[in-house]
N, C-alpha and C positions, 0 to 999 in steps of 0.2 A: 405567540411566537410564530414567525414565518418559518416553515419547515425548509430544510435544505432542498428537498425534492421540488418544492414549489419554486424555489429560487432558480432551479435549473442549473446549478453549478456543474453537476456531473454530466449533464447533457449539453452544457455550454449554450443555454437558451439565449435568445436574442432579447435581453433586457438591458436596461441602463446599468453601467458599471457601478455607479454609486449605490443603486438599489440592490444590485447583485451581492455586494459585500457588506452592506451597512450593518447587518446583524452578526457579522463574523468578528466583531471586535470584543475585547481589546486586542491590540497588536503592539508588540514591543519593537523598538527601533534598533535594538542591539544587533550588531553585525549586519545591518541592512546593506544590500548590494553584494551579498555573497560571503565567502569565507573570511575575507579581510585579513586582519592580523593573524599570522600563523606562528607567532613567536613563543607560544606556550611551551615551557621547557620542563614540565613535570615528567619524571622518568621512573621506571621500575627500579628495584634493588639491583638488577643486573644491567641497567643502563638503556633499555629500550623506551621509546615514548610510551607513556602510561595512558591506556584507553580504558582501564578497569573501572567498574562501577555499574550502577543501575541507571538505565537511560530510557527515555520515552520520546515518542514522536507523534502524539495525537495532534491533529490539525484539521481545520476546515478549508485549508488551501486546496483547490481542486488539482487532480492529476494533470489535466490538460487545461491550457489557457483558453478562456472564452474567446470566441472568434473575434468579437468586437474590439478586443485589446490588441490585436495584431501582433507586432513584435515588441510590445511593451513588456519587458522582462521583470521590472520592479516598480512598485508603487513609490511615489515621491512622498516627502513629508507633507506636502500640500494635499495630496490624495488622502493620506491618513487622517489629517485634520478634518477634511470634508466628510469622510466616512463617519468619524466620531460625531460630528455635528448632526449627521443624518440618522444616526442610530437611535432607536428608542428602546428603553428597557422593557422586556416582556414581563407581564404580570404572572405571578406564580400559577394562577388558575389556568393560564393559557398553555402551560407546559404539561399539566396533567390532562391526559386525553380521556374522554368519556368512554367507558367500557360498555359495549352493547353486543348482543348476540347477533351474528351475521345471518343473513337469509340462507335458506338451504341452497347449497351449491355456490355460495358466495365465498369471498376471500376472508379467511379467518384472521388475516393480518399478521403482524410480527410484534417484536418488543415495543412497548411504549418508549418514546424518546427519553423519558426520565430514567430509564434503566441503561441507556447507552453512555459511552464514555469516549466520544470522538473529539472532545475538546471544544472550546468556544472561540479560539483565536486563529488568526492567520499565522504563517511562519514568521519567526522573528527576523528573518532575512528580507522580508517584504516581497518575496517572490510572488508573482502572479499565477504561478503553476508549479507543480513538482517537476515537470519536464522542463529542463533548461536549454536543451539543444535537441532538435533544430530551433532556429530563432523564433519560430511562431509558437513554440511551446506545445506542440501537438505531435502525437505519435505518428510516424510515417507508415501507417498500416497499408498493406496491400489489400486490394478489393477482395481477393479470394479469401484472405484470412478474416476479414470483417464479415463476409457472407457466411463463412463456416461458423464463426462465433454466433451470429444472429440465429442461424438454424438450430444450433444446440440449445440456446436459451429459450427458443420458441417450442422446443420439442422435449422438454424435461420429463414429460409423462411417458415418453416412448422408450427411454433407455437410461439406465443409471450412469452410463459413460458420458452422457450429456451434462452431468453435474460436474462442478469443479472438484478437484481433489480435496479441497477444504470442506465442501459440503459433505463429502464422503468420509471426512475425518481421517484422511491419510497424511496430508502434508499441505503446506502453503508454498513449498518449493523455494527456489531462489530465482529472482529477487523478491518473490511474493512475501516471504517471511519477514522482510524488512519494510514492507509498505504499510502505511497507516490503515486502520480499519475502524469500525464503529466501537470497538472495545479491545482490551488486552493489547495495548500498544507499548509493551515494556520489553527491554532486552538487558540481560545481565552479561557483561563482558569480563572474562577472566583470562589472565595471561600467565604463561610460563616462558622460560627462555626459548623454547622451541615450538610452542603452540599458542594459538589464540582460540578460545572457546566463546561462542555466543549462544546463550540460552534464550530462546524466544518464548515469551509468555503464551502466545497463541499456539495451541497443539503441543505445548511443552517440548518442542524440538531443540536439539543442541547441535550446533555445527562446531566441529573440532577441526581447525584449520592449521596445517603444519607450516612452520617457518623453515624447517630444515630439509624440505623436499623441493627439488628443482624441476622435476618432470612430472607430468600427469600420469595417471594409471594407463595401462594398455587401453587403446581406444575401444576394444571389445567389451570393456567393463562400463556399463551404463547405469546411472543412478537417478533417483527422483531429484536429489539436490545437487547432482553433479559431483565432480572431483575438483577440489580447490587446492591451489598452492599459493603461498603468500611471500611477500618480501617487504622490507622497509625501504622507502625512498625518502630520505630525510626524516621528517616527522610524520609521514603518511604511510599507513599500512595499505599496501596494494594487494588485492586478492583476485586472482584469475581463476575462473571456474569453467570447466568444459565437461565432456562425458555425460551429457544428459540422455535419457532414453526416449524422450519425445512424448511422454504420456502426461506431462504436466501442463500447467497454464501459467502465463506470465503474472497475472494478478487474479485474486480469488474473490475479493469482497466488492461490494458496490462502490466503495471509495475509489476503486480503480477506474471508474467511469467506463469509457469505451474499451479499456484494456481488460476488464473483467471477463474471464472466460476465453481469452485469446490463447490459442495453443502455442506450445513451443515445439521445436523440432530437435533432432539429434545434433544439428549444427549450431544450436544456441551457444553463444560465447559471451561471458560476462567479465567485466573488469570493475571491481569495487574499490573505492578509496575511502579510508577512514582517517580524518585529520582532526586532532583535538586542537581547538584554537584558543580555549581558555578553560578555567576550572569547571565550567558548567556546560560546555558545548563541544560536540563533535560534529563536523560536517561530513555527512555520508553521501557518496554519489556512486552511481552505477551506470556504466555504458553497456548497452544491450545491442548485440549483433545477432541476427537470425535472418539470413537472406531470403528464405522462402516466405517469411512472415512480414518483414519490414523492408521498405525500399532502400533504407540506409540505416546505419547505426544511430541510436538516440540515447540521451543521457537524462537520468533522473537525479535530483539532488535535494537534500533537506538537512536541517540541523537535528541532531539527537540531543535531548536536554537532560542534564544530570538531575536525578530525582531520588536521592538516597532514602527518602521516607516512603516511597511507593512499596506496596505489599503485593507480591505475586502469590496467587492461590493456585491450587491444582486446576488444570483444565482437562476435565474428563469428558471428551467430546462425544463419545458414543454411549455413554451411560443412559440407557432408556431412550435413545434416539431412534424413533420410528418414522421420521419424516420422509425419508426417501422411499421406504417400503410403502407408506401410505400414498405418496404422490404417484408412484407407479401403479398401485392398485386402483387409484382414482382414474388413471388413464385407461386401464382395462375396462372399468365400469362405463366410462364414456364411450368407448368403442362398442360395447354391447348395446347401449342405448341408441347410438347412431345406426347400428346394423338393424335394430328392431324397427326403426323409423323408415327404413327403405321399403 
């Protein structure tokens, strides 16, 4: 099997488009070109649009569109057929990686791919990236934000604050908690007449979003996941979130590509939209505004897929987790050795 990292999806490597996506099939054509028909009329007992259920969003569609695709927002049916023709099934033995003892000082590696659960398919919408605006499908990051992100990721041994809040088992934040990762991509939505609750499988967080609240909390009250207020616009749940304390990050896992580890500020402003378009699909999108980090607002969009048979288990993030302590102690050991060599 060709690994995702080798394909360079997350780094938008300069490879041919057919090669880039050939192993990411199958892809379904349902709802291609976006939300499409929004006439689904399922309602709750009290008459609100019904978003309830267990939903998943695992995908191999990259966060940012590969540069060589330009402004091509969707694959065509011809593209899909060409990808299918180019795809070759991977033998089982290629999936199971050989286990060997790393050299002293070497990288001990991570989970074998066989234990991960990021899905095998592109989004059913045929999107070429999760980012749908601006037209090039890429985050309008300021150079200063990119440089700060690179510094932190290159200096993980120096300070625990350089790790993402997810690495530290605190939170994935918003919108990070809604973004796909390598595993635990499930969300349970529960509604009452005056609240919507979203239980996130990863870090077992629960967002309780009021529908009967018109104003945000006092601006002096700052939170990891911000303060949300919501309203219905037709069949769409619109959730506006402000009041962030600026210690979070926009995306936490490697699936976020260049967005992984990018900080947020207290000026972060989010507008999410949840639109159920049929029995099995909710289109979720979020528009992100953070002027010191991004040159302009940008929008991420993807379908959430109904999966009533999915089983959510406990996520005990810090049970026996010694990774950060060990990484920091390795950094101190490295400094001692470097000093001894002077």
